Every structure is written in structure tokens, then in C-alpha cells.
ZADO-1210 file (C-alpha; in nm, 4 decimals, padded with zeros to 6 digits):
<atoms>
<atom x="02.3295" y="-00.2193" z="00.2119" code="MET" pos="1"/>
<atom x="02.5091" y="-00.1006" z="-00.1038" code="THR" pos="2"/>
<atom x="02.3444" y="-00.0900" z="-00.4456" code="GLU" pos="3"/>
<atom x="02.5726" y="-00.3714" z="-00.5615" code="LYS" pos="4"/>
<atom x="02.4631" y="-00.5929" z="-00.2732" code="MET" pos="5"/>
<atom x="02.0960" y="-00.5154" z="-00.3485" code="ARG" pos="6"/>
<atom x="02.1457" y="-00.6186" z="-00.7114" code="ARG" pos="7"/>
<atom x="02.3122" y="-00.9432" z="-00.6052" code="LEU" pos="8"/>
<atom x="02.0240" y="-01.0153" z="-00.3680" code="LEU" pos="9"/>
<atom x="01.7725" y="-00.9580" z="-00.6459" code="THR" pos="10"/>
<atom x="01.9609" y="-01.1942" z="-00.8772" code="VAL" pos="11"/>
<atom x="01.9797" y="-01.4586" z="-00.6046" code="ALA" pos="12"/>
<atom x="01.6090" y="-01.4358" z="-00.5254" code="VAL" pos="13"/>
<atom x="01.5154" y="-01.4423" z="-00.8944" code="THR" pos="14"/>
<atom x="01.7303" y="-01.7507" z="-00.9499" code="LEU" pos="15"/>
<atom x="01.5721" y="-01.9189" z="-00.6504" code="GLY" pos="16"/>
<atom x="01.2250" y="-01.8496" z="-00.7829" code="VAL" pos="17"/>
<atom x="01.3175" y="-01.9745" z="-01.1279" code="ALA" pos="18"/>
<atom x="01.4481" y="-02.3028" z="-00.9848" code="LEU" pos="19"/>
<atom x="01.1413" y="-02.3532" z="-00.7694" code="LEU" pos="20"/>
<atom x="00.9092" y="-02.2745" z="-01.0570" code="LEU" pos="21"/>
<atom x="01.0923" y="-02.5139" z="-01.2834" code="ALA" pos="22"/>
<atom x="01.0650" y="-02.7866" z="-01.0209" code="ALA" pos="23"/>
<atom x="00.6907" y="-02.7299" z="-00.9777" code="GLY" pos="24"/>
<atom x="00.5933" y="-02.6584" z="-01.3366" code="SER" pos="25"/>
<atom x="00.5022" y="-03.0188" z="-01.4071" code="GLY" pos="26"/>
<atom x="00.2267" y="-03.0285" z="-01.1440" code="CYS" pos="27"/>
<atom x="00.0664" y="-02.6836" z="-01.1594" code="SER" pos="28"/>
<atom x="00.0268" y="-02.4159" z="-01.4229" code="ASP" pos="29"/>
<atom x="-00.2762" y="-02.1952" z="-01.3686" code="SER" pos="30"/>
<atom x="-00.1788" y="-01.9604" z="-01.6517" code="SER" pos="31"/>
<atom x="-00.2513" y="-02.2134" z="-01.9256" code="THR" pos="32"/>
<atom x="-00.5833" y="-02.2370" z="-02.1067" code="ALA" pos="33"/>
<atom x="-00.6738" y="-02.5383" z="-01.8938" code="GLY" pos="34"/>
<atom x="-00.5641" y="-02.3689" z="-01.5733" code="GLY" pos="35"/>
<atom x="-00.9186" y="-02.3285" z="-01.4411" code="SER" pos="36"/>
<atom x="-00.9757" y="-02.7049" z="-01.4611" code="ARG" pos="37"/>
<atom x="-00.6804" y="-02.7671" z="-01.2295" code="SER" pos="38"/>
<atom x="-00.8526" y="-02.5508" z="-00.9659" code="LEU" pos="39"/>
<atom x="-01.1579" y="-02.7748" z="-00.9466" code="ALA" pos="40"/>
<atom x="-01.2145" y="-02.9022" z="-00.5965" code="GLY" pos="41"/>
<atom x="-00.9602" y="-02.6759" z="-00.4286" code="ARG" pos="42"/>
<atom x="-00.9076" y="-02.3161" z="-00.3320" code="LYS" pos="43"/>
<atom x="-00.6958" y="-02.0747" z="-00.5335" code="ILE" pos="44"/>
<atom x="-00.3597" y="-02.0112" z="-00.3698" code="LYS" pos="45"/>
<atom x="-00.2967" y="-01.6368" z="-00.3685" code="VAL" pos="46"/>
<atom x="00.0044" y="-01.4390" z="-00.2482" code="VAL" pos="47"/>
<atom x="-00.0216" y="-01.0624" z="-00.1968" code="CYS" pos="48"/>
<atom x="00.2373" y="-00.8058" z="-00.0957" code="THR" pos="49"/>
<atom x="00.0778" y="-00.5313" z="00.1179" code="ILE" pos="50"/>
<atom x="-00.2152" y="-00.5722" z="00.3547" code="GLY" pos="51"/>
<atom x="-00.4455" y="-00.3428" z="00.1587" code="MET" pos="52"/>
<atom x="-00.4283" y="-00.5825" z="-00.1368" code="ILE" pos="53"/>
<atom x="-00.4651" y="-00.8870" z="00.0860" code="THR" pos="54"/>
<atom x="-00.7873" y="-00.7344" z="00.2189" code="ASP" pos="55"/>
<atom x="-00.9267" y="-00.6879" z="-00.1330" code="ILE" pos="56"/>
<atom x="-00.8475" y="-01.0461" z="-00.2332" code="VAL" pos="57"/>
<atom x="-01.0019" y="-01.1936" z="00.0809" code="LYS" pos="58"/>
<atom x="-01.3165" y="-00.9858" z="00.0312" code="THR" pos="59"/>
<atom x="-01.3597" y="-01.0459" z="-00.3410" code="VAL" pos="60"/>
<atom x="-01.2287" y="-01.4032" z="-00.3385" code="GLY" pos="61"/>
<atom x="-01.4427" y="-01.5207" z="-00.0477" code="GLY" pos="62"/>
<atom x="-01.4212" y="-01.8919" z="00.0231" code="ASP" pos="63"/>
<atom x="-01.2641" y="-01.9592" z="-00.3160" code="ARG" pos="64"/>
<atom x="-00.9230" y="-01.8254" z="-00.2130" code="VAL" pos="65"/>
<atom x="-00.6485" y="-01.9147" z="00.0308" code="GLU" pos="66"/>
<atom x="-00.4584" y="-01.5879" z="00.0780" code="VAL" pos="67"/>
<atom x="-00.1057" y="-01.5309" z="00.2069" code="GLU" pos="68"/>
<atom x="00.0143" y="-01.1752" z="00.2707" code="GLY" pos="69"/>
<atom x="00.3888" y="-01.1145" z="00.2684" code="LEU" pos="70"/>
<atom x="00.3953" y="-00.7804" z="00.4515" code="MET" pos="71"/>
<atom x="00.2194" y="-00.7567" z="00.7862" code="GLY" pos="72"/>
<atom x="00.1596" y="-00.4713" z="01.0339" code="PRO" pos="73"/>
<atom x="00.4434" y="-00.2220" z="01.0664" code="GLY" pos="74"/>
<atom x="00.6300" y="-00.3455" z="00.7570" code="VAL" pos="75"/>
<atom x="00.7655" y="-00.0843" z="00.5159" code="ASP" pos="76"/>
<atom x="00.7247" y="-00.2136" z="00.1558" code="PRO" pos="77"/>
<atom x="00.9780" y="00.0392" z="00.0235" code="HIS" pos="78"/>
<atom x="01.2514" y="-00.1397" z="00.2210" code="LEU" pos="79"/>
<atom x="01.1176" y="-00.4956" z="00.2107" code="TYR" pos="80"/>
<atom x="01.3510" y="-00.7781" z="00.1075" code="LYS" pos="81"/>
<atom x="01.2085" y="-01.1142" z="00.0037" code="ALA" pos="82"/>
<atom x="01.3116" y="-01.4011" z="00.2296" code="SER" pos="83"/>
<atom x="01.3661" y="-01.7629" z="00.1258" code="GLU" pos="84"/>
<atom x="01.0255" y="-01.8410" z="00.2767" code="GLY" pos="85"/>
<atom x="00.8670" y="-01.5680" z="00.0640" code="ASP" pos="86"/>
<atom x="01.0219" y="-01.7182" z="-00.2485" code="VAL" pos="87"/>
<atom x="00.8665" y="-02.0549" z="-00.1681" code="ARG" pos="88"/>
<atom x="00.5249" y="-01.8962" z="-00.1098" code="LYS" pos="89"/>
<atom x="00.5479" y="-01.7121" z="-00.4405" code="LEU" pos="90"/>
<atom x="00.6518" y="-02.0262" z="-00.6254" code="ALA" pos="91"/>
<atom x="00.3550" y="-02.2206" z="-00.4848" code="ALA" pos="92"/>
<atom x="00.0967" y="-01.9522" z="-00.5711" code="ALA" pos="93"/>
<atom x="-00.1624" y="-01.9784" z="-00.8472" code="ASP" pos="94"/>
<atom x="-00.1678" y="-01.5986" z="-00.8759" code="VAL" pos="95"/>
<atom x="00.0275" y="-01.3099" z="-00.7208" code="ILE" pos="96"/>
<atom x="-00.1103" y="-00.9618" z="-00.6570" code="PHE" pos="97"/>
<atom x="00.1158" y="-00.6637" z="-00.5917" code="TYR" pos="98"/>
<atom x="00.0744" y="-00.2866" z="-00.5947" code="ASN" pos="99"/>
<atom x="00.3208" y="-00.1831" z="-00.8636" code="GLY" pos="100"/>
<atom x="00.4302" y="00.1770" z="-00.9327" code="LEU" pos="101"/>
<atom x="00.7650" y="00.0874" z="-00.7703" code="ASN" pos="102"/>
<atom x="00.6136" y="00.0461" z="-00.4231" code="LEU" pos="103"/>
<atom x="00.7755" y="-00.2950" z="-00.3782" code="GLU" pos="104"/>
<atom x="01.1105" y="-00.1786" z="-00.5152" code="GLY" pos="105"/>
<atom x="01.3222" y="-00.4505" z="-00.6738" code="LYS" pos="106"/>
<atom x="01.0520" y="-00.7114" z="-00.6120" code="MET" pos="107"/>
<atom x="00.8560" y="-00.5500" z="-00.8955" code="GLY" pos="108"/>
<atom x="01.1160" y="-00.6741" z="-01.1459" code="ASP" pos="109"/>
<atom x="01.0880" y="-01.0199" z="-00.9944" code="LEU" pos="110"/>
<atom x="00.7103" y="-01.0268" z="-01.0399" code="PHE" pos="111"/>
<atom x="00.7418" y="-00.9275" z="-01.4053" code="VAL" pos="112"/>
<atom x="00.9798" y="-01.2205" z="-01.4635" code="ARG" pos="113"/>
<atom x="00.7531" y="-01.4608" z="-01.2751" code="MET" pos="114"/>
<atom x="00.4586" y="-01.3700" z="-01.4989" code="ASN" pos="115"/>
<atom x="00.5921" y="-01.6139" z="-01.7579" code="ALA" pos="116"/>
<atom x="00.5061" y="-01.8983" z="-01.5185" code="HIS" pos="117"/>
<atom x="00.1934" y="-01.7810" z="-01.3387" code="ARG" pos="118"/>
<atom x="-00.0233" y="-01.4656" z="-01.3345" code="PRO" pos="119"/>
<atom x="00.1329" y="-01.1745" z="-01.1467" code="THR" pos="120"/>
<atom x="-00.0999" y="-00.8768" z="-01.1304" code="VAL" pos="121"/>
<atom x="-00.0178" y="-00.5154" z="-01.0430" code="ALA" pos="122"/>
<atom x="-00.3490" y="-00.3933" z="-00.9016" code="VAL" pos="123"/>
<atom x="-00.2778" y="-00.0335" z="-01.0064" code="THR" pos="124"/>
<atom x="-00.1979" y="-00.1127" z="-01.3688" code="GLU" pos="125"/>
<atom x="-00.5387" y="-00.0117" z="-01.5083" code="GLU" pos="126"/>
<atom x="-00.5669" y="00.3210" z="-01.3252" code="ILE" pos="127"/>
<atom x="-00.5723" y="00.6065" z="-01.5769" code="ASP" pos="128"/>
<atom x="-00.2219" y="00.7627" z="-01.5612" code="PRO" pos="129"/>
<atom x="-00.3863" y="01.1066" z="-01.5725" code="LYS" pos="130"/>
<atom x="-00.5209" y="01.0357" z="-01.2229" code="LEU" pos="131"/>
<atom x="-00.1810" y="00.9415" z="-01.0789" code="LEU" pos="132"/>
<atom x="00.0509" y="01.1836" z="-00.9019" code="ARG" pos="133"/>
<atom x="00.3917" y="01.2356" z="-01.0604" code="GLU" pos="134"/>
<atom x="00.5859" y="01.4504" z="-00.8107" code="PRO" pos="135"/>
<atom x="00.8971" y="01.6108" z="-00.9642" code="PRO" pos="136"/>
<atom x="01.1158" y="01.4887" z="-00.6770" code="GLU" pos="137"/>
<atom x="01.0277" y="01.1246" z="-00.7551" code="PHE" pos="138"/>
<atom x="01.2391" y="01.1141" z="-01.0720" code="ALA" pos="139"/>
<atom x="00.9592" y="01.0741" z="-01.3246" code="GLY" pos="140"/>
<atom x="00.7811" y="00.7910" z="-01.1403" code="HIS" pos="141"/>
<atom x="00.4235" y="00.7832" z="-01.0180" code="TYR" pos="142"/>
<atom x="00.3338" y="00.8011" z="-00.6501" code="ASP" pos="143"/>
<atom x="00.2419" y="00.4410" z="-00.5562" code="PRO" pos="144"/>
<atom x="00.0180" y="00.5224" z="-00.2542" code="HIS" pos="145"/>
<atom x="-00.3049" y="00.5117" z="-00.4566" code="ALA" pos="146"/>
<atom x="-00.5070" y="00.3524" z="-00.1744" code="TRP" pos="147"/>
<atom x="-00.5341" y="00.6879" z="00.0046" code="PHE" pos="148"/>
<atom x="-00.7827" y="00.8060" z="-00.2564" code="ASP" pos="149"/>
<atom x="-01.0672" y="00.5610" z="-00.1987" code="VAL" pos="150"/>
<atom x="-01.2045" y="00.6193" z="-00.5492" code="THR" pos="151"/>
<atom x="-00.8684" y="00.5246" z="-00.7034" code="LEU" pos="152"/>
<atom x="-00.8477" y="00.2123" z="-00.4887" code="TRP" pos="153"/>
<atom x="-01.1818" y="00.1024" z="-00.6304" code="MET" pos="154"/>
<atom x="-00.9902" y="00.0439" z="-00.9558" code="ASN" pos="155"/>
<atom x="-00.7726" y="-00.2047" z="-00.7675" code="ALA" pos="156"/>
<atom x="-01.0833" y="-00.3939" z="-00.6538" code="VAL" pos="157"/>
<atom x="-01.2027" y="-00.4191" z="-01.0136" code="GLN" pos="158"/>
<atom x="-00.8584" y="-00.5384" z="-01.1264" code="ARG" pos="159"/>
<atom x="-00.8567" y="-00.8165" z="-00.8651" code="VAL" pos="160"/>
<atom x="-01.2099" y="-00.9248" z="-00.9597" code="GLU" pos="161"/>
<atom x="-01.1143" y="-00.9415" z="-01.3264" code="LYS" pos="162"/>
<atom x="-00.7987" y="-01.1455" z="-01.2586" code="ALA" pos="163"/>
<atom x="-00.9762" y="-01.3970" z="-01.0339" code="LEU" pos="164"/>
<atom x="-01.2619" y="-01.4377" z="-01.2822" code="ALA" pos="165"/>
<atom x="-01.0158" y="-01.5058" z="-01.5640" code="LYS" pos="166"/>
<atom x="-00.8280" y="-01.7616" z="-01.3575" code="LEU" pos="167"/>
<atom x="-01.1430" y="-01.9277" z="-01.2230" code="ASP" pos="168"/>
<atom x="-01.4243" y="-01.8551" z="-01.4729" code="PRO" pos="169"/>
<atom x="-01.6596" y="-02.1144" z="-01.3242" code="ASP" pos="170"/>
<atom x="-01.6960" y="-01.8883" z="-01.0183" code="HIS" pos="171"/>
<atom x="-01.6853" y="-01.5513" z="-01.1959" code="ALA" pos="172"/>
<atom x="-02.0379" y="-01.4601" z="-01.0867" code="ALA" pos="173"/>
<atom x="-01.9400" y="-01.4901" z="-00.7213" code="GLY" pos="174"/>
<atom x="-01.6348" y="-01.2679" z="-00.7663" code="TYR" pos="175"/>
<atom x="-01.8456" y="-01.0123" z="-00.9497" code="ARG" pos="176"/>
<atom x="-02.1124" y="-01.0099" z="-00.6786" code="GLN" pos="177"/>
<atom x="-01.8648" y="-00.9708" z="-00.3918" code="ARG" pos="178"/>
<atom x="-01.6707" y="-00.7021" z="-00.5775" code="ALA" pos="179"/>
<atom x="-01.9907" y="-00.5046" z="-00.6397" code="ALA" pos="180"/>
<atom x="-02.0810" y="-00.5188" z="-00.2695" code="ALA" pos="181"/>
<atom x="-01.7305" y="-00.4087" z="-00.1709" code="TYR" pos="182"/>
<atom x="-01.7343" y="-00.1208" z="-00.4203" code="LEU" pos="183"/>
<atom x="-02.0596" y="00.0024" z="-00.2676" code="GLU" pos="184"/>
<atom x="-01.8965" y="-00.0082" z="00.0754" code="GLU" pos="185"/>
<atom x="-01.6041" y="00.1962" z="-00.0585" code="LEU" pos="186"/>
<atom x="-01.8406" y="00.4575" z="-00.2043" code="LYS" pos="187"/>
<atom x="-01.9798" y="00.5044" z="00.1451" code="GLN" pos="188"/>
<atom x="-01.6279" y="00.5169" z="00.2886" code="LEU" pos="189"/>
<atom x="-01.5317" y="00.7909" z="00.0429" code="ASP" pos="190"/>
<atom x="-01.8340" y="00.9961" z="00.1508" code="ALA" pos="191"/>
<atom x="-01.7433" y="00.9420" z="00.5181" code="PHE" pos="192"/>
<atom x="-01.3896" y="01.0721" z="00.4635" code="VAL" pos="193"/>
<atom x="-01.5117" y="01.3829" z="00.2803" code="LYS" pos="194"/>
<atom x="-01.7635" y="01.4578" z="00.5523" code="SER" pos="195"/>
<atom x="-01.5176" y="01.4193" z="00.8388" code="ARG" pos="196"/>
<atom x="-01.2343" y="01.6192" z="00.6834" code="ILE" pos="197"/>
<atom x="-01.4834" y="01.9012" z="00.6197" code="ALA" pos="198"/>
<atom x="-01.5148" y="01.9313" z="01.0003" code="GLU" pos="199"/>
<atom x="-01.1610" y="02.0737" z="01.0162" code="ILE" pos="200"/>
<atom x="-01.1515" y="02.4527" z="00.9625" code="PRO" pos="201"/>
<atom x="-00.9910" y="02.5279" z="00.6277" code="LYS" pos="202"/>
<atom x="-00.6916" y="02.7121" z="00.7796" code="GLU" pos="203"/>
<atom x="-00.6098" y="02.4109" z="00.9993" code="ARG" pos="204"/>
<atom x="-00.6128" y="02.1512" z="00.7239" code="ARG" pos="205"/>
<atom x="-00.2381" y="02.0882" z="00.7190" code="VAL" pos="206"/>
<atom x="-00.1335" y="01.7245" z="00.7548" code="LEU" pos="207"/>
<atom x="00.2358" y="01.6829" z="00.8430" code="VAL" pos="208"/>
<atom x="00.3482" y="01.3193" z="00.8336" code="THR" pos="209"/>
<atom x="00.6664" y="01.1142" z="00.8550" code="ALA" pos="210"/>
<atom x="00.6857" y="01.0556" z="00.4786" code="HIS" pos="211"/>
<atom x="00.4995" y="01.1717" z="00.1702" code="ASP" pos="212"/>
<atom x="00.2439" y="00.8902" z="00.1543" code="ALA" pos="213"/>
<atom x="-00.0733" y="01.0997" z="00.1774" code="PHE" pos="214"/>
<atom x="-00.0604" y="01.3006" z="-00.1448" code="GLY" pos="215"/>
<atom x="-00.3623" y="01.1290" z="-00.3002" code="TYR" pos="216"/>
<atom x="-00.5481" y="01.1711" z="00.0278" code="PHE" pos="217"/>
<atom x="-00.4784" y="01.5439" z="00.0275" code="GLY" pos="218"/>
<atom x="-00.5828" y="01.5899" z="-00.3343" code="HIS" pos="219"/>
<atom x="-00.9086" y="01.3969" z="-00.2993" code="ARG" pos="220"/>
<atom x="-01.0173" y="01.5262" z="00.0401" code="TYR" pos="221"/>
<atom x="-00.8980" y="01.8878" z="00.0284" code="ASP" pos="222"/>
<atom x="-00.6242" y="01.8891" z="00.2902" code="ILE" pos="223"/>
<atom x="-00.2685" y="02.0167" z="00.2483" code="GLU" pos="224"/>
<atom x="-00.0162" y="01.7364" z="00.2990" code="VAL" pos="225"/>
<atom x="00.3524" y="01.7787" z="00.3845" code="VAL" pos="226"/>
<atom x="00.5872" y="01.4820" z="00.4315" code="GLY" pos="227"/>
<atom x="00.9130" y="01.4916" z="00.6233" code="LEU" pos="228"/>
<atom x="01.0659" y="01.2241" z="00.3990" code="GLN" pos="229"/>
<atom x="00.9878" y="01.1811" z="00.0325" code="GLY" pos="230"/>
<atom x="00.7527" y="00.9303" z="-00.1300" code="ILE" pos="231"/>
<atom x="00.9989" y="00.6464" z="-00.0705" code="SER" pos="232"/>
<atom x="01.1561" y="00.5806" z="00.2695" code="THR" pos="233"/>
<atom x="01.4746" y="00.4387" z="00.1150" code="VAL" pos="234"/>
<atom x="01.6537" y="00.7684" z="00.1832" code="SER" pos="235"/>
<atom x="01.6243" y="00.8970" z="00.5387" code="GLU" pos="236"/>
<atom x="01.5281" y="01.2542" z="00.6205" code="ALA" pos="237"/>
<atom x="01.8232" y="01.4873" z="00.6702" code="GLY" pos="238"/>
<atom x="01.8871" y="01.8021" z="00.8712" code="VAL" pos="239"/>
<atom x="01.7536" y="02.0164" z="00.5875" code="GLY" pos="240"/>
<atom x="01.4253" y="01.8205" z="00.5816" code="ASP" pos="241"/>
<atom x="01.3807" y="01.8655" z="00.9563" code="VAL" pos="242"/>
<atom x="01.4496" y="02.2407" z="00.9293" code="LYS" pos="243"/>
<atom x="01.1999" y="02.2745" z="00.6447" code="ARG" pos="244"/>
<atom x="00.9238" y="02.1130" z="00.8494" code="ILE" pos="245"/>
<atom x="01.0126" y="02.3082" z="01.1636" code="VAL" pos="246"/>
<atom x="00.9916" y="02.6358" z="00.9687" code="ASP" pos="247"/>
<atom x="00.6480" y="02.5346" z="00.8408" code="LEU" pos="248"/>
<atom x="00.5182" y="02.4223" z="01.1802" code="VAL" pos="249"/>
<atom x="00.6375" y="02.7358" z="01.3583" code="VAL" pos="250"/>
<atom x="00.5347" y="02.9895" z="01.0924" code="SER" pos="251"/>
<atom x="00.1850" y="02.8447" z="01.0534" code="ARG" pos="252"/>
<atom x="00.1408" y="02.7591" z="01.4220" code="LYS" pos="253"/>
<atom x="00.0545" y="02.3969" z="01.3485" code="ILE" pos="254"/>
<atom x="-00.0530" y="02.2228" z="01.6684" code="LYS" pos="255"/>
<atom x="-00.0181" y="01.8549" z="01.5745" code="ALA" pos="256"/>
<atom x="00.1933" y="01.6397" z="01.3431" code="ILE" pos="257"/>
<atom x="00.1725" y="01.2664" z="01.2874" code="PHE" pos="258"/>
<atom x="00.3916" y="00.9589" z="01.3077" code="VAL" pos="259"/>
<atom x="00.3360" y="00.6484" z="01.0957" code="GLU" pos="260"/>
<atom x="00.3266" y="00.2887" z="01.2125" code="THR" pos="261"/>
<atom x="00.5684" y="00.1677" z="00.9423" code="SER" pos="262"/>
<atom x="00.8225" y="00.4530" z="00.9724" code="VAL" pos="263"/>
<atom x="01.0541" y="00.5196" z="01.2731" code="PRO" pos="264"/>
<atom x="00.9320" y="00.8275" z="01.4598" code="GLN" pos="265"/>
<atom x="01.2688" y="00.9721" z="01.5618" code="ARG" pos="266"/>
<atom x="01.2673" y="01.2387" z="01.2889" code="THR" pos="267"/>
<atom x="00.9175" y="01.3553" z="01.3872" code="ILE" pos="268"/>
<atom x="01.0399" y="01.3777" z="01.7466" code="GLU" pos="269"/>
<atom x="01.3331" y="01.5869" z="01.6223" code="ALA" pos="270"/>
<atom x="01.0861" y="01.8285" z="01.4625" code="VAL" pos="271"/>
<atom x="00.8940" y="01.8594" z="01.7891" code="ILE" pos="272"/>
<atom x="01.2107" y="01.9314" z="01.9883" code="GLU" pos="273"/>
<atom x="01.3373" y="02.1875" z="01.7362" code="ALA" pos="274"/>
<atom x="01.0000" y="02.3644" z="01.7265" code="ALA" pos="275"/>
<atom x="00.9913" y="02.3741" z="02.1052" code="ARG" pos="276"/>
<atom x="01.3378" y="02.5306" z="02.1062" code="ALA" pos="277"/>
<atom x="01.1922" y="02.8087" z="01.8910" code="ARG" pos="278"/>
<atom x="00.9079" y="02.8674" z="02.1349" code="GLY" pos="279"/>
<atom x="00.6321" y="02.6731" z="01.9599" code="HIS" pos="280"/>
<atom x="00.4597" y="02.3734" z="02.1171" code="ASP" pos="281"/>
<atom x="00.3562" y="02.1037" z="01.8708" code="VAL" pos="282"/>
<atom x="00.2433" y="01.7554" z="01.9696" code="LYS" pos="283"/>
<atom x="00.2168" y="01.4144" z="01.8060" code="ILE" pos="284"/>
<atom x="-00.1447" y="01.4001" z="01.6931" code="GLY" pos="285"/>
<atom x="-00.1418" y="01.0213" z="01.6724" code="GLY" pos="286"/>
<atom x="-00.0061" y="00.7294" z="01.4714" code="ALA" pos="287"/>
<atom x="-00.1336" y="00.6858" z="01.1169" code="LEU" pos="288"/>
<atom x="-00.1304" y="00.3709" z="00.9080" code="PHE" pos="289"/>
<atom x="00.0404" y="00.4513" z="00.5796" code="SER" pos="290"/>
<atom x="00.2180" y="00.1644" z="00.4003" code="ASP" pos="291"/>
<atom x="00.0874" y="-00.1098" z="00.6302" code="ALA" pos="292"/>
<atom x="-00.2436" y="-00.1788" z="00.8022" code="MET" pos="293"/>
<atom x="-00.3036" y="-00.2683" z="01.1663" code="GLY" pos="294"/>
<atom x="-00.3285" y="-00.6013" z="01.3444" code="ASP" pos="295"/>
<atom x="-00.5571" y="-00.8402" z="01.1507" code="PRO" pos="296"/>
<atom x="-00.7659" y="-00.8950" z="01.4645" code="ALA" pos="297"/>
<atom x="-00.8314" y="-00.5194" z="01.5069" code="ALA" pos="298"/>
<atom x="-01.0637" y="-00.2923" z="01.3052" code="PRO" pos="299"/>
<atom x="-00.7511" y="-00.1267" z="01.1594" code="GLU" pos="300"/>
<atom x="-00.6577" y="-00.4643" z="01.0108" code="GLY" pos="301"/>
<atom x="-00.8969" y="-00.4006" z="00.7213" code="THR" pos="302"/>
<atom x="-00.8619" y="-00.1358" z="00.4533" code="TYR" pos="303"/>
<atom x="-01.1841" y="00.0428" z="00.5503" code="ALA" pos="304"/>
<atom x="-01.0949" y="00.0230" z="00.9193" code="GLY" pos="305"/>
<atom x="-00.7484" y="00.1641" z="00.8533" code="MET" pos="306"/>
<atom x="-00.8897" y="00.4592" z="00.6571" code="ILE" pos="307"/>
<atom x="-01.1484" y="00.5320" z="00.9270" code="ARG" pos="308"/>
<atom x="-00.8818" y="00.5204" z="01.1991" code="HIS" pos="309"/>
<atom x="-00.6585" y="00.7607" z="01.0081" code="ASN" pos="310"/>
<atom x="-00.9384" y="01.0055" z="00.9345" code="VAL" pos="311"/>
<atom x="-01.0718" y="01.0067" z="01.2907" code="ASN" pos="312"/>
<atom x="-00.7181" y="01.0545" z="01.4282" code="THR" pos="313"/>
<atom x="-00.6453" y="01.3445" z="01.1920" code="ILE" pos="314"/>
<atom x="-00.9766" y="01.5197" z="01.2517" code="VAL" pos="315"/>
<atom x="-00.9640" y="01.4954" z="01.6311" code="GLU" pos="316"/>
<atom x="-00.6080" y="01.6313" z="01.6386" code="ALA" pos="317"/>
<atom x="-00.6593" y="01.9212" z="01.3960" code="LEU" pos="318"/>
<atom x="-01.0157" y="02.0482" z="01.4255" code="LYS" pos="319"/>
</atoms>
């Protein structure tokens, strides 16, 4: 799709949302001072983008929320295009939570416009910019994959709790209690990740993945991370990217590299074949969840379960 076509699609979706919001504005406006009164006797309708945010809202919101996630297992948010059905879900929501930091691409502009009609909350917006990665190849933007540092993602939990409490102050104590319990669970998760990664000998701590989603993970948990593609998957890896990774894998005798569930694995397979042609055997160490979680019915369908799966997969392949 050309850039012109993408712009036209964004305009069309924005117009559709505006029309739907205008049609529904007479019966629901949770952003007004009296918004909390309109929620009496019913659940808050919440729409989230990625699964990691959906998991936070379900946990912190408890039985006060009815949550709809737009992007399920295997979906790449960098490439996601809002459908007509998505527009209707967004228009019917009392509050919308998204990641921000350009993860959702053009949809980020849409959410900013929608904020005039109902709360739209970027869960990363209160993270101290000093803690965010700003890779030079990402044209002055921050790396959006903050959830791979569990301590950073705790900020997202606090942001969700604050937004729900403001929207529904009569139940603020419940949101605060559930958020506190979840934050304690994440503290334990952070300690688990540190402990497990420490099992890998220092010289083997090289994590090669399909795209550069694990930078925060590497910084927090002391493991070198190299992505075949850049931070965004909008541009596919080229021959030069494959050669760069092959040179690294062969020169450092790396035994395992990793595919991702939301990124096609053909370029990783190309690395394996090229390394083999140079006399070095490297295998796929497993599939990691990067921009999307697993099936909701599986342990990997929760944020904590996804992190544990990734860490166990990495450690068993590299140690």
C-alpha cells in the first residue's frame, strides 16, 4: 500500500469515527463531569489495542469493566489497519487504552482526535522519557516496546488505574486495590526474569530475534539483543540485514536464534540457511511473543504468562 493510500484510509476511518461519535453523543458522554453518573448500574465499556494492555484493564478493572481487545494473537500492531467493525467498537467505548509511542502507527493520530469525545489514554504517556530508548535508526522516536521491561510496564498499570478511577470514582478503591495486587505480582515477575537470565553464561547472552522488539528486555536483564528488522516491521529486512546477522551468528558461534509469533519467519530461516552455507549450524531456539500475546485460553494469553514463556524459551535455548 502506498503512503497516499494509507493517508486516504486514515482520513476515511477518522471521518467514520467522527460520524459515529456525533450520532451517539446525545446518549453517552463519559468524559463530562457527570460521566461517572451515567455508568451507574452498568459496566464500563473499554476498548484496548494490544493484548498486553487488555490484560492490564481486565485485571485492574475486574467486574467493573467490559473489555474489547482489537489486536489478538499473532497480530502485528505496526501494520494494523482499523476495520469498520473496529471503528464501531471505538465509537461505542466509554474509554480507549492504547500503547502510544507510535506503536499503533496512524491509529495514534485517530485516538488523539477521538479524545475530544471520550477519554483515550496512551498507557506509556507518564513513563519518564529518560527511561525510554531512543535508537538513532528510529528517526528520533522512542522505542514503543516498553512492556519488555517489567518495571516500566508497571507504569502502564498505574496509568490504567488512574484513568479508570477518574472515570468511575465511586469504585476507585477497588481499582486501587487490584492495581496494588497486580503491581506486587509484577515485582515478583521482574525478579523471576532476572534470576532466570542469570542462568545463561555471560558469553552466551546474545538474543537474536526477527525484529528489534527486545531492547528494553536486554537493557533491564543484561542480555545483548540484536534484531534482524528494525523497531518497526513496516519495512522488511533486506539482503544487507540478513548478511549482518549471518556475520554475527557465524563469528560469535551463536547456537540459537528466535522467531516471533507476530512476524513472518522467512527472514530468520534465510539467516539459518546462509549460516549453514558458511559451515555454521544455528537452530531456531523457539517462538517468542513480541508484539502480541498468545491464545487467551493459554498461559501465554496473559502478560505474565507471555513473559515467563519467553524467558524460559530463551534460557533453555542459550544456556
